[in-house]
C-alpha positions as CSV (number, residue, x, y, z in Angstrom):
1,M,0.0,0.0,0.0
2,D,2.8,2.5,0.9
3,E,4.6,1.8,-2.4
4,Y,1.3,2.5,-4.2
5,I,0.8,5.7,-2.4
6,D,4.4,6.8,-3.0
7,S,4.1,6.0,-6.7
8,T,0.9,7.9,-6.9
9,I,2.6,10.9,-5.4
10,L,5.4,10.7,-8.0
11,V,2.8,10.3,-10.8
12,N,0.9,13.3,-9.5
13,Y,4.0,15.4,-9.6
14,L,4.6,14.3,-13.2
15,K,1.1,15.3,-14.2
16,E,1.3,18.6,-12.4
17,N,4.6,19.5,-14.2
18,I,3.9,18.0,-17.6
19,S,3.4,21.4,-19.1
20,R,6.7,22.6,-17.7
21,I,8.4,19.5,-19.0
22,Y,6.9,20.2,-22.4
23,D,8.0,23.8,-22.3
24,N,11.6,22.7,-21.6
25,W,11.5,19.9,-24.2
26,S,10.1,22.2,-26.9
27,K,12.9,24.6,-26.4
28,T,15.8,22.2,-26.2
29,H,15.0,19.0,-28.2
30,I,17.2,18.3,-31.2
31,N,16.1,18.9,-34.8
32,Q,19.2,17.9,-36.7
33,I,22.2,15.7,-36.3
34,N,25.7,16.5,-37.3
35,N,26.7,13.7,-39.8
36,K,30.1,14.6,-41.3
37,S,31.3,11.1,-41.3
38,G,29.4,10.0,-44.4
39,V,28.1,6.9,-42.7
40,D,24.7,5.9,-43.9
41,V,22.5,5.4,-40.8
42,V,18.9,6.1,-39.8
43,F,18.4,8.8,-37.2
44,D,14.7,9.2,-37.3
45,T,14.1,7.8,-33.8
46,L,16.8,9.8,-31.9
47,P,14.9,13.1,-31.7
48,N,11.9,11.2,-30.4
49,T,13.9,9.3,-27.8
50,F,13.6,9.8,-24.0
51,V,15.8,8.4,-21.2
52,L,14.1,7.7,-17.9
53,S,16.1,7.0,-14.8
54,V,14.7,6.3,-11.3
55,S,16.1,5.4,-7.9
56,D,14.9,4.8,-4.4
57,G,17.8,6.9,-3.1
58,Y,19.7,3.9,-1.8
59,T,20.4,1.9,-4.9
60,R,22.0,2.8,-8.2
61,A,19.4,4.2,-10.7
62,K,17.7,2.0,-13.2
63,T,17.6,3.5,-16.6
64,V,15.3,2.7,-19.6
65,T,14.9,4.3,-23.0
66,F,11.7,4.8,-25.0
67,F,10.7,6.7,-28.0
68,I,7.4,8.2,-29.4
69,D,6.9,8.3,-33.1
70,G,6.2,11.6,-34.8
71,L,7.0,14.2,-32.1
72,V,10.0,15.6,-34.0
73,N,11.2,15.2,-37.6
74,I,14.8,15.7,-38.5
75,N,15.5,19.1,-40.1
76,E,12.0,20.5,-39.4
77,A,13.1,23.1,-36.8
78,S,10.1,25.3,-37.7
79,R,7.5,22.7,-36.8
80,I,5.4,23.6,-33.8
81,N,5.2,20.5,-31.6
82,D,1.8,19.8,-30.2
83,F,1.3,19.6,-26.4
84,A,-1.4,17.0,-26.8
85,D,1.0,14.7,-28.7
86,F,3.7,15.3,-26.1
87,K,1.4,14.1,-23.3
88,K,1.7,10.6,-24.8
89,I,4.8,10.2,-22.7
90,L,2.8,10.2,-19.5
91,P,1.2,6.7,-19.7
92,I,4.6,5.3,-20.9
93,I,6.5,6.8,-18.0
94,I,3.8,5.6,-15.5
95,A,4.0,2.1,-16.8
96,K,7.8,2.1,-16.6
97,I,7.7,3.5,-13.0
98,T,5.4,0.6,-12.1
99,N,7.7,-1.9,-13.7
100,L,10.9,-0.4,-12.3
101,S,9.5,-0.2,-8.8
102,S,9.8,-3.9,-8.4
103,K,13.6,-3.6,-8.8
104,F,14.0,-1.6,-5.6
105,E,13.5,-2.5,-1.9
106,T,12.0,0.9,-1.1
107,P,9.8,3.2,-3.0
108,I,11.1,5.2,-5.9
109,A,12.1,8.7,-4.7
110,W,14.0,10.3,-7.6
111,L,13.0,10.6,-11.3
112,R,15.1,12.0,-14.1
113,L,13.8,12.4,-17.6
114,E,16.1,13.3,-20.4
115,W,16.1,13.8,-24.2
116,I,18.7,14.5,-26.8
117,N,19.5,18.1,-27.5
118,Q,22.8,17.8,-29.4
119,A,24.2,14.9,-31.4
120,A,27.0,14.1,-33.9
121,L,27.9,10.9,-35.7
122,T,31.4,9.5,-35.7
123,T,33.0,6.0,-35.7
124,W,34.4,3.9,-32.9
125,S,38.0,4.4,-33.9
126,R,37.6,8.2,-34.1
127,F,35.8,8.2,-30.8
128,E,38.6,6.3,-29.0
129,Q,41.1,8.7,-30.5
130,Y,39.0,11.8,-29.5
131,L,38.8,10.6,-25.9
132,K,42.5,11.2,-25.5
133,S,42.0,14.9,-25.7
134,F,39.9,14.9,-22.5
135,K,41.1,14.8,-18.9
136,R,40.0,11.6,-17.3
137,N,36.3,11.7,-16.3
138,Y,35.9,15.0,-18.2
139,Y,34.3,13.6,-21.3
140,R,30.8,15.2,-20.8
141,S,28.6,13.5,-23.4
142,G,26.7,10.2,-23.9
143,I,27.2,7.7,-26.7
144,A,24.7,5.6,-28.6
145,F,25.1,2.5,-30.8
146,E,22.8,1.0,-33.3
147,G,20.7,-1.7,-31.6
148,V,19.3,-5.1,-32.6
149,R,15.9,-5.1,-31.0
150,E,15.7,-1.3,-30.8
151,P,17.0,1.4,-33.1
152,W,19.7,3.0,-30.8
153,L,21.3,1.9,-27.5
154,L,21.8,5.0,-25.5
155,L,24.3,5.4,-22.6
156,T,24.1,8.9,-21.1
157,E,27.0,10.9,-19.7
158,M,25.8,10.1,-16.2
159,E,25.7,6.4,-16.9
160,L,29.1,6.3,-18.5
161,N,30.7,8.2,-15.6
162,A,29.0,6.5,-12.7
163,N,30.0,3.1,-14.1
164,A,33.6,4.1,-14.9
165,C,33.1,3.2,-18.6
166,L,35.6,5.8,-19.8
167,Y,38.1,5.6,-16.9
168,L,41.5,3.8,-17.4
169,G,42.8,4.1,-13.9
170,N,44.6,6.9,-12.0
171,S,47.8,6.4,-13.9
172,V,46.2,7.4,-17.2
173,A,45.6,11.2,-17.3
174,H,43.2,11.2,-20.2
175,A,39.8,9.6,-20.8
176,G,39.7,6.2,-22.6
177,V,37.3,3.3,-23.0
178,N,37.4,0.8,-20.1
179,I,36.1,-2.1,-22.2
180,H,35.4,-4.3,-19.2
181,N,33.3,-1.8,-17.4
182,L,31.6,-0.6,-20.7
183,T,30.6,-4.1,-21.8
184,T,29.5,-5.0,-18.3
185,Y,27.2,-2.0,-18.2
186,V,25.9,-2.5,-21.8
187,R,25.0,-6.1,-20.9
188,A,23.1,-5.0,-17.8
189,R,21.4,-2.0,-19.5
190,H,20.6,-3.4,-23.0
191,G,21.2,-7.1,-22.9
192,S,24.0,-9.4,-24.2
193,S,22.3,-9.9,-27.5
194,Q,22.7,-6.2,-28.4
195,M,26.4,-6.0,-27.6
196,P,28.2,-3.9,-30.2
197,D,31.2,-5.5,-32.0
198,F,33.3,-2.3,-31.3
199,S,34.9,-2.6,-34.8
200,D,36.8,0.5,-35.9
201,D,34.0,1.5,-38.4
202,L,31.2,1.0,-35.9
203,P,28.9,4.1,-36.1
204,I,28.7,6.0,-32.9
205,V,26.5,8.9,-32.0
206,S,27.9,11.3,-29.4
207,F,25.1,13.2,-27.7
208,N,24.2,15.6,-25.0
209,T,20.9,15.8,-23.2
210,A,18.5,18.3,-21.6
211,G,15.9,17.1,-19.1
212,V,14.2,17.4,-15.7
213,F,14.5,16.0,-12.2
214,I,11.7,15.4,-9.7
215,D,12.1,14.5,-6.1
216,R,9.1,12.6,-4.9
217,K,9.6,13.3,-1.2
218,T,10.0,17.1,-1.5
219,G,8.1,17.7,-4.7
220,A,11.1,19.6,-6.0
221,F,11.1,20.0,-9.8
222,H,14.3,21.1,-11.6
223,N,15.3,21.6,-15.2
224,L,18.7,20.2,-15.9
225,E,21.6,22.3,-16.9
226,T,22.9,22.0,-20.5
227,Q,25.9,24.4,-20.3
228,P,29.2,22.5,-20.9
229,R,30.8,22.9,-17.4
230,C,27.5,22.5,-15.5
231,K,25.8,19.6,-17.3
232,G,24.2,16.9,-15.2
233,H,22.8,18.9,-12.3
234,R,19.9,21.3,-11.8
235,K,19.9,24.8,-13.3
236,L,21.2,27.1,-10.6
237,L,21.1,30.8,-10.1
238,P,24.4,32.6,-9.4
239,L,25.4,32.1,-5.8
240,S,24.0,34.5,-3.2
241,A,24.2,34.6,0.5
242,E,20.7,33.0,0.7
243,N,21.2,30.1,-1.8
244,T,24.7,29.3,-0.6
245,Q,23.4,28.6,2.8
246,P,21.6,25.3,2.0
247,I,24.8,24.0,0.3
248,I,26.8,24.9,3.4
249,E,24.2,23.2,5.7
250,M,24.0,20.1,3.6
251,S,27.8,19.7,3.2
252,T,28.3,20.4,7.0
253,Q,25.7,17.7,7.7
254,Y,27.4,15.4,5.4
255,L,30.8,15.9,7.1
256,A,29.3,15.5,10.5
257,R,27.6,12.2,9.5
258,Q,31.0,10.7,8.6
259,I,32.0,10.7,12.2
260,T,31.6,7.3,13.7
261,H,30.9,6.4,17.4
262,S,34.6,6.2,18.1
263,G,35.2,9.8,16.8
264,R,37.1,8.5,13.7
265,Y,35.7,9.6,10.3
266,V,34.7,7.4,7.5
267,Y,37.6,8.6,5.5
268,G,36.0,8.6,2.0
269,Y,34.5,6.7,-0.9
270,F,35.1,5.9,-4.5
271,P,31.5,6.0,-5.4
272,C,31.3,4.3,-8.8
273,F,31.4,0.9,-7.1
274,D,30.9,2.0,-3.5
275,R,34.5,1.4,-2.4
276,T,35.3,2.8,1.0
277,I,38.8,4.3,1.3
278,Q,40.5,2.1,4.0
279,T,43.5,4.3,4.7
280,Y,43.5,7.1,7.3
281,N,45.3,10.4,7.8
282,S,45.6,12.2,11.1
283,L,46.3,15.5,9.4
284,R,43.1,15.3,7.4
285,H,41.2,14.2,10.5
286,A,42.2,17.4,12.3
287,S,41.7,19.7,9.3
288,S,38.3,18.3,8.5
289,T,37.3,18.8,12.1
290,Y,38.4,22.4,11.8
291,A,36.2,22.9,8.7
292,L,33.3,21.1,10.4
293,I,33.4,23.5,13.3
294,E,33.4,26.4,10.8
295,G,30.4,24.8,9.2
296,Y,28.6,24.4,12.5
297,E,29.3,28.1,13.3
298,A,27.9,29.1,9.9
299,C,24.7,27.1,10.4
300,R,24.3,28.5,13.9
301,C,25.0,32.1,12.9
302,F,22.5,31.9,10.1
303,G,19.8,30.9,12.5
304,S,19.6,27.3,11.3
305,D,18.7,25.0,14.2
306,F,17.5,22.2,12.0
307,D,14.4,22.0,14.2
308,D,15.6,20.3,17.4
309,D,12.6,18.1,17.3
310,Y,13.5,16.7,13.9
311,S,14.1,13.1,14.5
312,T,17.3,11.5,13.4
313,K,15.3,8.4,12.9
314,S,13.2,9.8,10.1
315,S,11.5,7.5,7.7
316,Q,13.8,5.5,5.4
317,A,11.3,6.2,2.6
318,S,12.4,9.9,2.5
319,A,15.6,8.9,0.6
320,M,17.3,11.9,2.2
321,P,19.8,11.6,5.1
322,A,18.3,12.3,8.5
323,K,19.2,15.8,9.6
324,L,21.3,16.2,12.7
325,T,20.3,18.9,15.1
326,L,22.9,21.5,16.2
327,S,23.3,19.7,19.5
328,E,23.8,16.4,17.7
329,M,26.4,18.0,15.4
330,H,28.1,19.4,18.5
331,T,28.2,15.9,20.0
332,N,29.8,14.6,16.8
333,I,32.4,17.4,16.8
334,D,33.2,16.5,20.4
335,K,33.7,12.8,19.3
336,A,36.1,13.9,16.6
337,M,38.0,16.2,18.9
338,N,38.3,13.5,21.6
339,Y,39.6,11.1,19.0
340,L,42.2,13.7,17.9
341,I,43.3,14.4,21.4
342,N,43.2,10.9,22.9
343,E,44.2,8.7,19.9
344,L,46.3,10.9,17.5
345,I,48.2,13.3,19.8
346,Q,51.2,12.2,21.8
347,I,52.8,14.2,24.6
348,Y,56.6,14.6,24.8
349,D,57.3,16.5,28.0
350,D,56.6,20.1,27.1
351,K,55.8,19.3,23.5
352,A,52.9,17.6,21.8
353,Y,52.8,16.1,18.3
354,V,50.1,14.5,16.1
355,V,51.3,11.1,15.1
356,D,50.3,9.7,11.7
357,T,50.4,6.4,10.0
358,G,53.9,4.9,9.9
359,G,55.0,6.7,13.1
360,E,55.3,10.0,11.3
361,I,55.1,13.4,12.8
362,K,54.1,15.9,10.2
363,L,54.5,19.7,10.6
364,G,51.1,20.2,8.9
365,A,49.3,17.8,11.2
366,N,50.4,19.7,14.3
367,A,49.3,22.9,12.6
368,V,45.8,21.8,11.7
369,A,45.4,20.3,15.2
370,I,46.1,23.8,16.6
371,L,43.7,25.3,14.2
372,A,41.0,22.8,15.2
373,I,41.5,23.5,18.9
374,V,41.6,27.3,18.6
375,K,38.4,27.2,16.5
376,Y,36.7,24.9,19.0
377,L,37.6,27.4,21.8
378,Q,36.3,30.3,19.8
379,V,33.0,28.6,18.9
380,F,32.3,26.7,22.1
381,N,33.6,29.3,24.5
382,D,31.7,28.0,27.5
383,M,33.2,24.5,27.4
384,P,34.3,23.1,30.7
385,F,37.7,22.0,29.6
386,A,38.9,25.2,27.9
387,E,42.1,25.5,30.0
388,D,43.1,21.9,29.1
389,Y,42.6,22.7,25.4
390,R,44.7,25.8,25.7
391,T,47.4,23.9,27.4
392,L,47.4,21.2,24.7
393,A,47.4,23.9,22.0
394,T,50.5,25.4,23.6
395,K,52.3,22.1,23.7
396,L,51.5,21.5,20.0
397,A,52.8,25.0,19.3
398,V,56.0,24.3,21.3
399,G,56.5,21.2,19.2
400,T,55.9,23.1,16.0
401,V,58.4,25.8,17.0
402,A,60.9,23.1,17.7
403,M,60.7,22.1,14.1
404,Q,62.0,25.5,12.9
405,Q,65.6,25.9,11.8
406,D,68.0,28.7,12.3
407,D,67.2,30.2,8.8
408,G,63.5,30.3,9.7
409,S,62.5,27.3,7.6
410,F,60.7,24.3,9.1
411,V,61.6,20.6,8.8
412,H,58.6,18.7,7.7
413,V,58.6,15.2,9.1
414,L,60.0,13.6,12.3
415,H,60.1,10.0,13.5
416,S,57.6,9.7,16.4
417,K,59.7,7.2,18.2
418,D,62.6,9.5,19.0
419,L,61.8,12.8,17.3
420,T,64.7,12.5,14.9
421,L,64.5,13.9,11.4
422,K,62.7,11.8,8.7
423,A,62.2,14.4,5.9
424,K,63.4,18.0,5.8
425,H,60.8,18.7,3.1
426,R,57.6,16.9,2.2
427,I,55.1,19.5,0.8
428,I,55.0,23.3,0.8
429,Y,51.5,23.3,2.3
430,Y,53.0,22.4,5.7
431,D,54.9,25.7,5.9
432,G,51.8,27.8,5.4
433,E,49.7,25.6,7.7
434,A,52.3,25.9,10.5
435,A,52.6,29.7,10.2
436,F,48.8,30.2,9.9
437,A,48.1,28.0,13.0
438,L,50.7,29.8,15.1
439,M,49.1,33.1,14.1
440,R,45.6,31.9,15.0
441,L,47.0,30.8,18.4
442,Y,48.7,34.1,18.9
443,G,45.4,35.9,18.2
444,L,43.9,33.8,21.1
445,T,46.8,34.0,23.6
446,K,49.1,36.9,22.5
447,D,52.1,34.7,23.4
448,E,55.0,36.4,21.6
449,R,56.7,33.1,21.0
450,W,54.3,32.3,18.2
451,L,54.5,35.7,16.5
452,D,58.3,35.6,16.6
453,C,58.4,32.2,15.0
454,V,56.1,33.3,12.2
455,T,58.0,36.5,11.4
456,R,61.2,34.5,11.2
457,A,59.4,32.0,9.0
458,F,58.1,34.7,6.7
459,D,61.5,36.2,6.2
460,Y,62.5,32.7,4.9
461,F,59.3,32.3,2.8
462,I,60.0,35.6,1.1
463,A,63.7,34.9,0.5
464,A,62.8,31.4,-0.8
465,K,60.1,32.8,-3.1
466,H,57.4,30.6,-1.7
467,H,54.9,32.9,-3.4
468,Q,55.5,30.9,-6.6
469,A,53.5,28.1,-5.1
470,H,50.3,30.2,-4.9
471,D,49.5,28.4,-1.7
472,H,46.2,29.2,0.0
473,W,47.7,28.4,3.4
474,L,50.4,31.0,3.0
475,S,47.7,33.5,1.9
476,Y,45.7,32.7,5.1
477,C,48.8,33.3,7.1
478,S,49.9,36.5,5.6
479,N,46.4,37.8,6.3
480,E,46.7,37.0,10.0
481,L,50.2,38.4,10.2
482,I,49.3,41.8,8.9
483,I,46.7,42.2,11.5
484,Y,49.4,42.4,14.1
485,N,52.4,43.3,12.1
486,P,51.3,45.3,9.0
487,E,54.5,45.6,7.2
488,K,54.7,46.3,3.5
489,K,56.7,43.1,2.7
490,Y,53.8,41.0,3.9
491,F,51.3,42.8,1.7
492,R,53.7,42.4,-1.1
493,F,54.1,38.7,-0.5
494,A,50.3,38.3,-0.6
495,V,50.1,40.0,-3.9
496,D,53.0,38.0,-5.3
497,N,51.2,34.9,-4.2
498,M,48.3,35.8,-6.4
499,A,50.0,37.5,-9.3
500,G,49.9,35.7,-12.6
501,Y,47.3,33.2,-11.2
502,V,44.0,35.0,-11.8
503,D,43.3,33.5,-15.2
504,F,44.0,30.0,-13.8
505,I,41.5,30.6,-11.0
506,K,38.9,31.7,-13.4
507,N,39.3,29.1,-16.2
508,R,40.7,25.9,-14.6
509,I,38.4,23.1,-15.7
510,T,38.7,21.2,-12.4
511,T,36.7,22.5,-9.5
512,F,40.0,22.9,-7.4
513,P,38.3,24.1,-4.2
514,T,41.5,25.5,-2.6
515,L,41.5,28.2,-5.3
516,L,38.5,29.7,-3.7
517,E,40.2,29.6,-0.3
518,L,43.2,31.3,-1.8
519,S,40.9,33.9,-3.4
520,M,38.9,34.6,-0.3
521,A,42.1,35.1,1.8
522,F,43.4,37.5,-0.9
523,H,40.1,39.4,-0.8
524,K,40.5,39.9,3.0
525,M,44.0,41.2,2.4
526,L,42.7,43.7,-0.1
527,L,40.2,45.0,2.5
528,K,43.1,45.4,5.0
529,L,45.1,47.2,2.4
530,D,42.5,50.0,2.4
531,D,43.8,51.0,5.8
532,Y,47.3,51.5,4.4
533,P,47.2,53.7,1.4
534,E,51.0,54.1,1.6
535,F,51.3,50.5,0.5
536,H,48.9,50.6,-2.4
537,D,51.7,50.5,-4.9
538,V,52.0,46.8,-4.2
539,L,49.1,46.5,-6.5
540,A,50.8,48.1,-9.4
541,D,50.0,46.2,-12.6
542,F,47.6,44.0,-10.7
543,D,44.1,43.9,-12.2
544,V,41.8,43.9,-9.0
545,Q,38.6,43.9,-11.0
546,S,39.7,40.8,-13.0
547,F,40.5,39.1,-9.7
548,Y,37.0,39.6,-8.4
549,Q,35.5,38.3,-11.7
550,A,37.7,35.2,-11.2
551,L,36.7,34.8,-7.6
552,H,33.0,34.8,-8.4
553,A,33.5,32.4,-11.3
554,R,35.5,30.0,-9.1
555,A,32.9,30.0,-6.3
556,N,30.1,29.2,-8.8
557,H,32.2,26.5,-10.5
558,L,32.4,24.7,-7.1
559,M,28.7,23.8,-7.5
560,N,29.8,21.4,-10.3
561,G,31.5,19.3,-7.7
562,F,28.5,18.9,-5.4
563,F,26.6,15.6,-5.3
564,F,23.0,16.7,-5.9
565,P,20.6,13.8,-5.9
566,E,20.1,13.9,-9.7
567,M,23.8,13.0,-10.0
568,A,24.2,10.8,-6.9
569,M,21.4,8.5,-8.0
570,F,23.6,7.0,-10.7
571,Y,26.2,5.7,-8.3
572,K,26.1,2.4,-6.5
573,S,25.2,3.7,-3.1
574,P,23.8,7.2,-3.4
575,Q,23.3,7.7,0.4
576,T,27.1,7.5,1.0
577,I,27.8,10.5,-1.2
578,L,24.6,12.6,-1.3
579,H,25.4,16.2,-0.5
580,G,29.1,15.5,-0.4
581,F,31.6,17.2,-2.7
582,F,33.6,15.2,-5.2
583,I,36.8,15.4,-7.2
584,R,35.9,14.4,-10.8
585,H,39.4,13.4,-12.0
586,H,39.9,11.1,-9.0
587,S,37.0,8.8,-9.9
588,F,34.5,11.2,-8.4
589,R,36.1,10.6,-5.0
590,V,34.4,12.0,-2.0
591,R,36.9,12.3,0.9
592,I,36.6,14.2,4.2
593,D,39.3,16.7,3.2
594,D,37.7,17.2,-0.2
595,V,34.5,18.3,1.6
596,E,36.6,20.3,4.0
597,H,38.1,22.5,1.3
598,Y,34.9,23.1,-0.6
599,L,33.1,23.9,2.7
600,S,35.8,26.4,4.0
601,G,35.9,28.3,0.8
602,L,32.1,28.5,0.5
603,I,31.7,29.7,4.1
604,A,34.2,32.5,3.5
605,Y,32.5,33.3,0.2
606,Q,29.0,33.5,1.8
607,R,30.3,36.0,4.4
608,F,31.6,38.1,1.5
609,L,28.2,37.9,-0.2
610,K,26.4,38.9,3.0
611,S,28.7,41.9,3.5
612,A,29.1,42.9,-0.1
613,D,32.2,44.6,1.1
614,Y,34.7,45.3,-1.7
615,P,37.9,47.2,-1.3
616,K,37.5,51.0,-1.5
617,L,39.8,51.2,-4.5
618,I,37.3,49.4,-6.7
619,N,34.0,50.1,-4.7
620,K,32.7,52.4,-7.4
621,S,32.5,49.5,-10.0
622,A,31.7,46.7,-7.6
623,K,28.2,46.2,-9.1
624,A,29.8,45.4,-12.4
625,I,32.2,42.8,-11.1
626,K,30.0,39.8,-10.4
């Protein structure tokens, strides 16, 4: 009975929105197909073809294809398609929903309907060669083969990506056909009897789709994006303070839910085949906890209490993760902090160090542990063990300072057994993390030891031209340093750290979330620079307006790395990744530190949007920047 009711709700949503679906389809459906290959094939059914995908929210989507004769004719772009004819899809979809419902253990929650809006004919050999021009997992189209029992066998972009059909492993930088994964999915989707022969001259249609997505539980209806970078998810308005908040809340909730009873995180997933990442990293545990506290603070400050009576045992049929209340999120944060303190940190007399896998002490791990503790003290300022946390942060800082050399540089890795040197240098991020953490602790305690350490370190960073790394941590740190020591050389370093990088920030195809963190830190520096007009010459030849255009573009591009349900539904276990952030070229990996960097950048960006506070030197043209 419940399944019948839930199916009826979904069908009702379809009926209510059929005119909106028709409107979208009539504007975006394909009228002609690019056939420059000279291959003689019949295309008549492709413009009349629809792809229906449904999921219960817990299991990989089931996808079927159907077509309706006579809706569109090739090369008749001027024809006015009749709404009455289009409504023929309703009984077909309803019948397919009924049939597909039996393939899920819980009621269907998500429905995605697509149709072809661009297509081009090529051959299999040309297609394989063409894939080499794309970064792995960045081929953003579907493909279709001629069928045996049906005219064309369609595999959409979502299907190809979620089943790793065009992924050759992390050692191959470009896209390519994974013949095992492809044939496995073709067999499951279309049947063994229709398996293509994959000969060089096999006709292939490369296609893009438009479409709609409906959420049965919420009634949400979304047109799907068709723009190249944004394909696959719902159409979105440019980010604002208001519409960024739900993304922050959902990703904060996601990160909080990864904390287990012990306080250890579920480290991450490779979602195509629901593989949990079995390794662990103490540094990322601490840095993710820092970002989670930031997220909690953003939710609390925006007035989001998630309805304290909202049960965490909400109905499974919702297909949405149970929301944690603020108090439940606080409890999970405490678990993560306790795991950090009791399991990952080791005391050495007056020093403390975070110990990672293999008995390593990493400079960066100590740094982010300090950041997490300081942030915890700032957000939960009435905690009963505040003095113990301050004492521990001091010991971690003493340990960090002990890793500084006479020239101001830091060594990066020690052996935890005896504190002897393991690696003088591991990654430049550690330097910025250490300096930033010590500045944050200085802001809390005003202990001159930490400021002295950072000023010596920065003299080294400047001399060693660390600005060439364009590191967001160094940008964070220079911002903190000029609060207490506003010398021109630190402003200059911040500008050098950004110079020559603006076009990369704006145009980089990967979502690269740390670029937004870098940009937001630089924005804060520009605001501080307003107070020191005598230093404005550090911006000579730097295009501030172009920087802000890049900042806004980067922030909005981050939405292309968010697992909305209309994308998550195609992966093996949607609930494990829903509302997380992914890294496309790492097999759509969702890892706690991936979520961390997206979240920290978006929180800073939302504050900027709320304040609309641009530097005075460009304030007059601020409205034209975004």
